[in-house]
N, C-alpha and C positions, 0 to 999 in steps of 0.2 A: 582494447583497453577500456576499463570502466570509465564512463563519463559521469561527472558529478551531478548531483541533484541540487535544487534550490529550495531552501526553507525560509519562510517569512516569519519573523517574530513581531507581533504587534501587541499593543496594550496602552492604557492611558499613561500619560506622563505621571511619574511618581510611583509607578507600580513596581519598580525595581528591575526593569529590563537590563540595564547596564550591569548591575551586580550579578544577575543570573547569567548573562552572557560571559562575563569574566570567569565565572566558575565553570561554565560549559566548555570553554576553550582551553582550560588547563590541561596540559599534557596531551593535546590533540593536534597532530600535524596533518590530519586528513580533513580538517575543516578550514574554510577561508571566510573571514569576516569581511563583508563588503562595507568599505568605508564610504559613507554618504558625503555628498557635497551639500553645503548649507551657506546661507547668507547671514545666519545669526552670528553674533560676536562670540569668540571663544570664552569658555568659563575658566576660572583659575585651575591650572594644571592640565588643561587640554592642549594637545599637540597637533598641529596641522599635519595631515596625512596619516595620522594614527587614530585620532578620535573622529575627526571630520576633515574633509577638504574644505577649508574656509575660503570663501570667495565673496565677491560683491554682486549686487543685483545685475549689473550690466553683463558681467562675465557669465553669470548663470543663465540669463536670457539668451546669450550667444550660444551656449551649449544646447539650449532647447531648440533653437533654430537649426542646429546641426544634427538634431536627432541623436544626441549623445547620451540620453538618459533611458534607462529601462523604465523608470517611473520618476515623476516629480510631483510635488504638491506644495501648497502654502499652508503653514501651520503656525497659528498664533503670531501672524505678522512676519514670518520668515519663510524663505523657500528651502526645501530639502529635496534632494534627488539622488538616484542611484546610477552612477556611470556604467554603461553597458560593458565597456572594454575590460575592466578588471574582473567582472563576473564571468564573462565568457572565457577569458584566459584561464581562470582558476578551474572552471568546469572541464575544460579541455585537458587539464593536467590531472584529472581524476579526483579533484577535491570537491566536497560538498560545500555549497555556498550558503551562508546565513545572512539574511537581510533583516536589519532592524528598521522597519518602516511603519508608518501609521496607516490607518485603514484606507484612506484615499489612494495612496500609492500602491497598497496591496491589490486593490481592484484593478489598477492599470497593469500590474505584473501578471495577474491571473488572466486578463484578457489577451495578453501577448504570449504567455507561456502557461497554458492550463495545467501542466503537470507539476506545478509547484506545490509544496506542502505548507499549509498555513497554520500557525500556532498562536493562539491568543492567550496572553497572560493577564489575569484579572486580580484585583486586590481581594483579601479575605472579607473586607467589608468597606462600605462607603466611608465610614468614620476613619478607618485605617488609611485610606487614600488621602483624605483631608489632612491627617496628621503628618503623613510622609511629605506632602507637598509643602506644608507650612514649616516643618522642622528643618528641611534642608537649606532654607534661607537663601536660595539663589534667585528668587523672584519676588517682585513687589506684591502686596496684597491684591492689587487689581489683576495682575497677571496670574496669580494663583486662582482667582475666581474664574478667569477665562479658561484656565486649564481644567477646572472642575466642570464647567459647562461643556467643554469639549469631551471630557471623559464620559459624561452621561450619554452623549451621542455615540461614542465609540463602543461603550458597553452594549448598546442595542444591536451592534453588528457582530457581536461575539459568536452568535449562532450560525454565522456564515463561514466560520473558519473550520478547518479540518480537526483541530484539537483545541481543547479548552483547559488551561492550567491555572489553578488557584495558587498564587504566590504568598502563602502564609509563612513559609520559610524558604530561603534560597535553596537549601539542600533538597527540599521536596520538589521544588520547581525544576531544578536541574536534573534530578533523578527521573522525573516523569518525561521531560523532553528527551533525555538521552535514551530512555527505553523506547519511545516511539520512533525517534530518529534512527536508532539502530535497526529497528524492524524495517523501516523504509529503505535503508541503504544497503543492508547486508542480507535481507531476506529475499523472497521471490515475488513480492506483491508491489505493484506500482502505487496503489492506493488501498487504504483499509476499507473505504467505501467509495462508491461511484458518485453519490450525491453528498457533497460535503456540507451538511446543514444540520449541525447539532450543537447544543450548548453543554450538555453533560453526557459523559460516556460511561456505560457499564459494559465491560468486556469479560467474556468467559472463554478461556482457552481450552480447546479439546484436541487431544493428540490421537491420530489414527495411524496405525501401522499394521497392515494385514499380511499374513503369511499366505503365499500362494497355495492353492489346493495341490497344484503340481509345480514344483519349484523349477527355476532355471539354474543350470549349472554355471558356477562362476568360471569354469574353464572355457565356457563358450562365449563369455562376454568379450566383445571386441570394440575397438574404436571405429566408428563410421561417421560419415558426413551428414549433419542435419542442416537443412536450409530453412531459415526462420521466415517470419512474415515479411520482412523487408528484403528478402532475397539473399541475406548474408549467410555464408556457409561456415560451419564450425565443426571440428572433429570432437565428438563426445562418445561416452561409453554407451553401448547398446546391449541389452539382453538379447540373446539369440537362442532359438530352438528350432531346428529344421523339421521337427515332427511333433508339434504340440497339439494335443487333443482339446479342442475348444469349441465354444459356440461361435457360429459364423453366419453372417448375412451380408448381402451386397445389393446395390441398386445402381441406377444411372449416376447418382451423385457421390456415393461413398461406399466404403467397405466398413463393416463392423465386426469386431471380435470381442468375445466375452470370456474373461479369465476369472475363474473362481477363487475365492479365499477359503482357507481351511477354518471352519468354525467349530469342529468337534461333532457336528451333526452328520447323519448318514447322507444327507443331501446338501448340495451347495446352497447356502442361504444368502450369501453376500458375494457379489461379483464386481469386477471392474470392467466396464464396457468402453472400448476405444472406438471412436468414430473418426475414420480417416478419409478426408476428401479425395475423390479421384482427380487425376491430372486435369488442370484447367478449371476446377471448381473451387471457389473461394470459401475459406472456413466460415466466414461470417454470413454466408448465404444458406448455411445449413442450420436447421432447427433441431437441436440435440434431442429434446424430449420426444418430438415427433418421430425421429429416426429410431429411437429405442422402442417406442410404443408400436411402430409399424414394422419392426424387423421380423423377417421370416427366418427364425433361428434354426440352424441345423448343426449337429455335432460333426465336425470335420477335422482332419489333420491339417494343421496350418503351420507354415514356415514363418515364424514370428521374428521380427526385429523391432524392438521397442526401447526407446531411450531410458536409461536409469535417470530418475529425477526425484526431487522432493519439492513440494510446492506448499507455501503458506497462503491461506486465503481466509476470508471472513464472510459472515452471513448476518443479515439484518433480521432480527427477531421481533422488531417493533410491532408489526401488524399482528403477529401471532399472540403476543402478550396483550395487546389491546382487545383482541377477540375473547380473551379469557377474563376480561373485566378490569384490567389495569388501565384506567383511562385518565384519572385526574392528574397523575404525574406527568402526562404528556400534553396537558392543556396549559398553554402559556399564560392564560388568564387565571387559572385556578391553582396551578402548581405552586407550592411554597417550600423551597429548599433553603430558606434563610437560616435555619439552624446549621446547615452545612456551609453555606457560602457567605453568611453575614449580611446578605442583601437579597431582595426578592427580584433578581433580574435573570434568573436561570430557571429552566424547566427541562424535564427529561425528554429528549427528542429521539434518540437512537439507542437501541440495545444491540450489541454485536456479539457474535460468537466467532472466535478465531479457530481455524482448523489447520492442522499440519498433516500432510500426506507424504509418505516415504515409499518409493518404489525401487526395489532392487531384486537381486536373485533369490533372497532367502525364503525358505519354506520349511514345513515340519518334516520329520522323518517319514511319516506316512505319505506325505505329499511327494517326497522324493521317490518312494516306491511306485506310486501311481504314475509318475512321469516317465518311468523307465519301461512301462509295459507296452511293448509292441510284439505281437505274436510272430513266432518263427515258423517257416514251412508253409504250406498250403496257399495263403491268399496271394492273389496276383499283385504285382508291383503297382504302386500308385504314386502320383505326384502331389505333394502337399500344396495347398493353396498359399501363394506368397502374400504376406502382409508386412510391408516394410514402412514403419512409421518414421520416415526420414524428413517429414515436413509437418507443419502445424496440424494438430489434431485435438479433438475434444476427448475428455474422459469423464466417466461418471461412476460413482459407487452406488450400486443398485441393491436394494433389498428384494431378493427373489421371491420371498414368501408373500410380501404385501405388494409387490410390483411397484415399488416407490424408489425414486432417486433420493439417496441420503444427502448427497451433495455432488457438485459437478465443477468442472474447470476446463482449462485449455492449456496445452503446452505449445507455445508459439515462439519462444526464444530460448536458445541454449545458453546457459550461464556457467 
């Protein structure tokens, strides 16, 4: 059963988080909003247990002593905290949990649960934030000033979040959050980047679907057991060919097979290389690039069993663009994105390219002809080399002409 993920929404007071969340949760039964506990008095219209669990300071401190919070913090003279119980129950039910918490609490959650996704909502400008806080009329002028002072501190932490959304309109903010949340929960990637440290995001999606030089027949596709990194077993579809002509190499650590893509050229120019650890060898102990570079390739008849899969992944192009001379935009002291954001608190930190890979039986007509070629008569019987990818493996798309990896990944969990 799918176990839910945790999303953190943070941003300065007055940025419109409550309105964004209200829109986000419309017609969504797969999301659970974590109701925080707080010691602040209820505002007009707020309902205990719906908007907050309202409590007093003594009860709140008791809950702290019982380790009942996933996080807690003091904010403008009041305590706020996220009870663990309700979050864990919702995730076990397969729901994704959204936490509306400030930056202090977010750091606590990340320390305890590093796989959370953090989204920072910022105002379109400093002036807009001041106007929102003043016009809502819920705080005294002194408290508004406290919130503005706090907002300056919070905006400085925005570049530590996974995603950065400008709430110039609720519709735009909700659209962006939904897009990224959908990718996180329904795609195949745990994180869009491993280092969540950016304030502005430029993403470019690339779709890759290669046709095998020699296709796999759909009639041979069967369900087999795949054992994932955690030792969990799951029955999934495997491509199978008992006599596939492919590049093959092996050593003490792993087996490698090279399956070509049809490019229209007389020679194979692009191939997928599968690196499969031998029994007792951990996947993370193998260096993919070294294995491919040092492989002693031979064309062999291989009995292949390979999972059908599609994987979404992403690549950080920041260093490449810096080397081409795009530097000022990445300098937090020199970058000026105020025409976009209305304030000079952002700089370009990360440029990403998303990639989609789809692996199934399909190939071209010519490839189908190639796959069927095994001579009759004369040659002595042979036994194809078994290659059964029923446990985690690396894969790489390789440019054969330039001997370069175009991109790489791993298949470690069957979904």
